[in-house]
LUMFI-469452 format. One record per residue (C-alpha): x, y negated, z negated; residue in one letter. Coordinates in Angstrom, 3 decimals. Layout:
N
PT,X,Y,Z,res
PT,X,Y,Z,A
...
END
This chain:
231
PT,X,Y,Z,res
PT,-12.607,-15.356,-13.887,M
PT,-10.667,-17.180,-11.189,T
PT,-8.859,-15.452,-8.384,T
PT,-5.456,-16.051,-9.978,S
PT,-6.528,-14.429,-13.268,D
PT,-7.105,-10.938,-11.887,E
PT,-3.443,-9.838,-11.578,P
PT,-2.918,-10.767,-15.233,N
PT,-6.067,-8.873,-16.159,A
PT,-4.827,-5.789,-14.285,V
PT,-1.534,-5.950,-16.178,T
PT,-3.415,-6.174,-19.465,S
PT,-5.683,-3.261,-18.611,R
PT,-2.747,-1.045,-17.620,Y
PT,-0.956,-1.882,-20.861,S
PT,-3.797,-0.215,-22.776,R
PT,-3.335,3.097,-20.998,R
PT,-1.402,5.943,-22.541,S
PT,2.050,6.486,-21.044,H
PT,2.660,9.832,-22.745,S
PT,-0.038,11.873,-21.052,S
PT,1.035,14.627,-18.661,N
PT,-2.325,14.494,-16.889,R
PT,-0.628,13.568,-13.606,Y
PT,2.322,15.934,-13.871,S
PT,3.115,17.914,-10.728,F
PT,3.393,20.986,-12.939,L
PT,-0.396,20.932,-13.245,R
PT,-2.110,22.884,-10.426,P
PT,-4.969,20.408,-10.022,E
PT,-2.406,17.639,-9.443,V
PT,-0.261,19.310,-6.816,Y
PT,-3.297,20.775,-5.036,L
PT,-4.912,17.348,-4.831,G
PT,-1.703,15.733,-3.577,V
PT,-1.196,18.431,-0.963,Q
PT,-4.782,18.012,0.236,E
PT,-4.315,14.256,0.578,R
PT,-1.028,14.732,2.435,Q
PT,-2.639,17.100,4.945,R
PT,-5.539,14.712,5.505,A
PT,-3.203,11.748,5.944,M
PT,-0.987,13.568,8.448,L
PT,-4.057,14.602,10.427,K
PT,-5.268,10.996,10.424,M
PT,-1.900,9.762,11.721,F
PT,-2.057,12.279,14.545,S
PT,-5.683,11.503,15.431,Q
PT,-4.864,7.825,15.827,H
PT,-1.782,8.338,17.951,G
PT,0.808,7.465,15.321,T
PT,3.052,10.416,16.064,T
PT,6.434,8.638,16.170,D
PT,6.510,7.727,12.498,L
PT,10.144,6.598,12.547,A
PT,9.236,3.497,14.563,K
PT,6.348,2.348,12.387,L
PT,6.572,-0.441,9.849,R
PT,4.560,0.384,6.750,L
PT,4.033,-1.597,3.571,L
PT,2.473,-0.125,0.443,E
PT,0.594,-2.447,-1.894,V
PT,0.667,-1.154,-5.461,G
PT,3.487,1.279,-4.816,C
PT,3.776,2.225,-8.498,G
PT,6.876,4.275,-9.250,T
PT,7.433,5.030,-5.566,G
PT,5.836,8.448,-5.185,G
PT,3.902,7.675,-1.992,N
PT,6.910,6.024,-0.393,L
PT,8.988,9.111,-1.133,L
PT,6.355,11.215,0.619,E
PT,6.464,8.913,3.642,L
PT,10.246,9.205,3.843,L
PT,9.968,12.967,3.819,R
PT,7.442,13.088,6.685,I
PT,9.562,10.921,8.975,G
PT,9.338,7.208,8.170,F
PT,12.640,5.315,8.133,E
PT,13.575,3.575,4.858,P
PT,14.391,0.288,6.597,Q
PT,10.858,0.225,8.015,H
PT,9.181,0.773,4.645,L
PT,8.363,-1.825,2.007,R
PT,6.574,-1.692,-1.326,G
PT,4.959,-4.255,-3.590,I
PT,4.339,-3.538,-7.280,E
PT,2.734,-5.797,-9.879,L
PT,3.838,-3.998,-13.054,L
PT,7.501,-4.548,-14.019,P
PT,8.119,-1.119,-15.564,D
PT,6.761,0.675,-12.518,R
PT,8.735,-1.595,-10.222,F
PT,11.944,-0.720,-12.067,R
PT,11.243,2.999,-11.808,Q
PT,10.575,2.681,-8.090,A
PT,13.771,0.713,-7.548,R
PT,15.776,3.380,-9.394,N
PT,14.201,6.147,-7.301,T
PT,14.020,4.804,-3.752,L
PT,16.887,4.130,-1.326,P
PT,18.257,0.597,-1.289,L
PT,17.389,0.181,2.409,Q
PT,13.739,0.296,1.359,L
PT,12.714,-3.205,0.318,E
PT,10.679,-3.589,-2.866,L
PT,8.895,-6.738,-3.998,L
PT,7.683,-7.362,-7.536,E
PT,4.552,-9.335,-8.323,G
PT,1.108,-10.221,-7.029,D
PT,0.644,-8.861,-3.503,A
PT,-1.761,-11.663,-2.598,S
PT,1.134,-14.106,-3.062,Q
PT,3.795,-12.048,-1.267,A
PT,5.716,-13.657,1.576,A
PT,4.833,-11.152,4.296,I
PT,4.764,-12.418,7.866,A
PT,1.395,-12.251,9.649,P
PT,0.973,-9.336,12.061,E
PT,4.288,-7.807,10.965,S
PT,3.068,-4.382,9.773,Q
PT,1.817,-1.368,11.689,D
PT,0.234,0.098,8.550,I
PT,-0.566,-1.225,5.090,V
PT,-1.176,1.535,2.555,L
PT,-3.398,0.967,-0.483,V
PT,-3.838,3.990,-2.731,S
PT,-6.123,3.647,-5.772,T
PT,-5.544,-0.092,-5.856,V
PT,-8.944,-1.711,-5.317,F
PT,-10.599,0.496,-7.943,S
PT,-8.401,-1.318,-10.501,S
PT,-9.573,-4.750,-9.319,L
PT,-12.780,-5.706,-11.109,L
PT,-13.129,-9.200,-9.674,D
PT,-15.064,-9.159,-6.387,D
PT,-13.590,-12.437,-5.154,H
PT,-10.038,-11.236,-5.738,F
PT,-10.826,-7.983,-3.942,Q
PT,-12.016,-9.919,-0.917,Q
PT,-9.045,-12.289,-1.065,H
PT,-6.563,-9.404,-1.193,L
PT,-8.333,-7.549,1.619,A
PT,-8.087,-10.657,3.793,G
PT,-4.393,-10.950,2.977,T
PT,-3.717,-7.343,3.990,L
PT,-5.678,-7.841,7.183,W
PT,-3.464,-10.782,8.162,Q
PT,-0.341,-8.647,7.782,W
PT,-1.554,-5.978,10.218,I
PT,-0.529,-6.076,13.864,K
PT,-3.258,-5.714,16.500,P
PT,-3.570,-1.980,16.980,G
PT,-2.414,-1.325,13.406,G
PT,-4.439,-0.279,10.384,A
PT,-4.949,-0.356,6.658,V
PT,-4.649,3.185,5.299,L
PT,-6.947,3.408,2.285,W
PT,-7.280,6.069,-0.417,Y
PT,-9.463,5.474,-3.457,D
PT,-12.302,6.930,-5.485,F
PT,-15.916,6.010,-4.897,T
PT,-17.647,6.715,-8.225,F
PT,-17.446,4.870,-11.526,N
PT,-15.706,6.608,-14.405,N
PT,-17.988,6.352,-17.458,P
PT,-14.989,6.973,-19.739,R
PT,-12.840,4.205,-18.267,N
PT,-14.263,0.699,-18.034,A
PT,-10.946,-0.577,-16.641,D
PT,-11.687,0.865,-13.201,V
PT,-14.685,1.150,-10.924,R
PT,-15.422,3.150,-7.819,G
PT,-15.246,1.578,-4.381,V
PT,-17.896,3.171,-2.134,P
PT,-17.531,3.185,1.634,L
PT,-20.083,0.396,2.059,R
PT,-17.860,-1.850,-0.066,R
PT,-14.802,-0.959,2.001,V
PT,-16.730,-1.946,5.136,K
PT,-17.703,-5.242,3.508,A
PT,-14.074,-5.956,2.619,L
PT,-12.948,-5.414,6.227,F
PT,-15.921,-6.512,8.345,P
PT,-13.916,-6.851,11.578,Q
PT,-12.379,-3.392,11.406,A
PT,-13.081,-0.241,13.336,K
PT,-13.185,2.351,10.596,M
PT,-12.975,6.112,10.279,S
PT,-13.207,7.857,6.931,A
PT,-13.313,11.283,5.376,R
PT,-14.209,12.373,1.875,R
PT,-11.495,14.339,0.082,I
PT,-10.246,15.297,-3.409,T
PT,-12.193,17.540,-5.757,L
PT,-13.634,15.605,-8.700,A
PT,-10.779,15.528,-11.242,P
PT,-12.868,16.746,-14.238,P
PT,-13.850,19.814,-12.204,I
PT,-10.355,20.309,-10.794,A
PT,-8.839,20.240,-14.283,R
PT,-11.151,23.062,-15.329,R
PT,-10.996,25.386,-12.337,V
PT,-7.499,25.015,-10.839,A
PT,-5.632,26.408,-13.899,P
PT,-7.808,29.523,-13.694,V
PT,-6.780,30.135,-10.088,H
PT,-5.649,27.707,-7.344,P
PT,-8.153,29.215,-4.889,M
PT,-10.949,27.853,-7.062,L
PT,-9.848,24.323,-6.161,Y
PT,-10.395,25.152,-2.486,T
PT,-13.689,26.899,-3.203,L
PT,-15.222,24.047,-5.174,F
PT,-13.738,21.443,-2.837,N
PT,-15.575,23.045,0.087,S
PT,-18.704,21.346,-1.268,L
PT,-18.570,17.756,0.044,P
PT,-20.640,16.309,-2.810,W
PT,-17.954,17.368,-5.287,L
PT,-15.310,15.204,-3.572,R
PT,-14.770,11.847,-5.239,T
PT,-12.315,9.968,-2.983,H
PT,-12.253,8.629,0.561,I
PT,-9.353,8.347,2.960,L
PT,-9.970,5.586,5.497,C
PT,-8.252,4.397,8.651,W
PT,-9.212,0.715,8.900,I
PT,-8.101,-0.294,12.380,A
PT,-7.440,-3.770,13.748,K
PT,-8.405,-3.891,17.415,S
END
């Protein structure tokens, strides 16, 4: 597979997924508890790295999907004119465009080919993106592209799972050692979060406190949130 083939392969793999499942509905307790946990961890990471005036920061999300993360960022204080999103899949791009304010720029297509100026972004967000990229060379190429967009003193904000899913060959986990290999020049801090979804789907509907109880065991957390800083 060549580098240019991987975006087409991602589109093909996503087309095989069911679009009728409510597995990610916010009405499900394991979903909203996981999202709230990630939000708390992200806000703490912003604060720890001195990014307290969110309204001044320029942030670009790669793989913005239907715009859910960008909506969260607007709510916590980012300005729409300082936010941008890139989405490969046309149907998701259309949903995002219908949802987000017009001041927020959205780009459709392959992020590795996007016309983003070097060192123009304070933060580039990638949330469960690299786990959908099965070509190692394309992963490295995209990581290098994101790194070019970051200003000195800025960072890639990374959220993704670290373990393979034996029931889904269209994705693969990205362990921390791989993240470090993708960004060898970075100064990195990371924390493990998110209760393993198969466990969360079983325990959270019984009682939301069970999510917190099981999630207190670090080895049951399947995702990492990373601050990948450019000195």
